[in-house]
N, C-alpha and C positions, 0 to 999 in steps of 0.2 A: 881374490876371486870373490865375488860376492855369491851368497847363497841364494839358491831359488825358492820361490814361494812354493807352498803346497799345492796350488791350483794353476800353475805355470806349466802348460805342455808344450814339449819340445818335440818337434818332429824334423827328422833328418831328411833331405832331398837327395835321393840317390842319383838324380840327373842334375844336380847343382854343378855350375861350372868348377873345375879345378882350380884350387888355389894357387897353383904354379904356373898358371897360362901366361905367357908373355903380354907385356902391355902393347895396346895399339894406339893409346893417346895419353898423355899426362893432363893433369888438371890444368896446369898452366896454358898448354897449347890449347885446350878446349875454351878456357877463359879469354884468352886473346882472340881467339876466331870468333866467339859468340860476341865479344865487344866489338870487333870490327865490322861485323854483319849488322849489329844494332846501330853503330855509328852510320853505316852507310843508309840504315833505314831511316835514322835520324835526320840526315843530310837531304834525302829524298822528301821527306815529310816537311822539313823546314822551308826548303825552295817551294814546294807546291803550296804552302799556306803563305809564304812570302808572296808568290805570284797572286793568290786570292785577295790578299789584302791583309796585312797584320797591323794595321795602325788604326788609328781612331777617326771617326767621321762625326758628323753632326748629330748622328743617332746613337752614338757609343761605340764600342769596339766592332771591328769588323770581323767577318767570317773566320779568318785565319788568325785572329790575334792570339787567342789562348793555346789553340793547337801548335801555333808557332813557338810560344815560349816554352811549351811542354817539350817539344822536339830539341830546343836549345838546352834544356835541362838534361834530356836523354842524352845528347850528345856528349856534354859535359862529363856526366856518370861513366859513359863508355870510355872517354878519353882517361879519366882518372883510373878505371880498371886497367886499361892498357899499359899506363904509366907505373902503377902499382905493381903489375906482374913483372914489368922489365927491371924496376928496382929490386926486387926479391929474387932475380934469376940466379943469384949465387946460392940461394937456398935450395935444397932438394925439392922437386915437386912430386907428389904422390900420383899414382896411376888412377886415371880416370875410369878407364874401361879396358879389361883384358880380350884377349880374343876370344876366349869362351864365352864371356859375357856378351859382347858383341853378336856373336854366333845367335844366341838366344834373343837377344833384341831383333834382330834380322829376322828371325822365325816368325815374329810377329809382324814386323813392318812390311816385308815383302809381300806377304799374302793380304794384308790390309790394303796396300797400294793397289795391288792387282784387283782386288774388290773394286776400289773406286773406279777403276778404268773398265772393268767388265760391267758394271753398272750402267755405264754410257750405252751399251749395246744389248746387254743380255736383260736389263731392268733390275730394281732393287730386290725383287723376290727371288729370282733364279740365282743371282750373284750372292744373295744372302744365304741361300740353301749351299751353294758351294764352298761358301766361307767357312759356315757352321760345320759342315761335314768334314771339311779339309781340315780345320783345327783339331775337331774330335779325334781323327783317325790318324794324323800325322803328329800333332803335338801331344793331345792327351792319350794317346795308344788305345783308344776305346774300340770296342767291336766294331766293324764295319756295319753291320746291320743295326746296331743301336745308334751309331752316328748317322747313317742315312734317314732313319726313323724319326730322331730328334730334329734333324735339318728340315726334313719334310713337315713335321708338326709345326715348328717354329716358323716356317715361311708361310703355312696355311693360316695360322694364327695372326700373324703379322699381315697377311692379304686381308683376311676377314675383317681384322681390327680398323685399319687404315682404309681400305677400298669399300667396304660395305658399310660398317657402323658409322665411320666417321667422314666418308666421302672426302678423304684427302688425296691430292694429286701427287703420285709418287712416280719417279721413274720407271717407265714401262718397257719391255722388250717384245719380242716377237710371241713368247708363250702366252702373255697376257693379252694379247691380240687375239689369240685363238679363244678366249674366253669371253671376248667382246668388250673387253676394258679397256 
């Protein structure tokens, strides 16, 4: 066991996932799934760049020349990854993510996905208000009034910065229409 330095601070997280949580996916499963997804992407990119033109003409390489060969390299790397994982299948594969860890990831992913969807109808400022307030109340366990105040200030500062100071076009919803923006 290595000794800890004098200035190292260790903070225990009381909400950390339990160490005995059951596995949802192994490293091998995730490696193979990601390799196959990237292989499909490489195939799509390779086909599109072959269609565009991946050869040489009188002026030099066509538009798809370099991207085509990059997609071939990506496909070869993906195939190597899949073969390597199948050759190593007799060895135990570690846990990639446990149920408790996946739950914590989903606590961030799902609201962020909903934010992206809500932004299309509510606009970026109202959706940002809801996202920040929601994270602070439900994930951070911060008092509701502090969360609402912080989210409101954040959204107002964002609105002032982008809409007024820099005149940047951002996705708007019905609330911004009330302000004539």
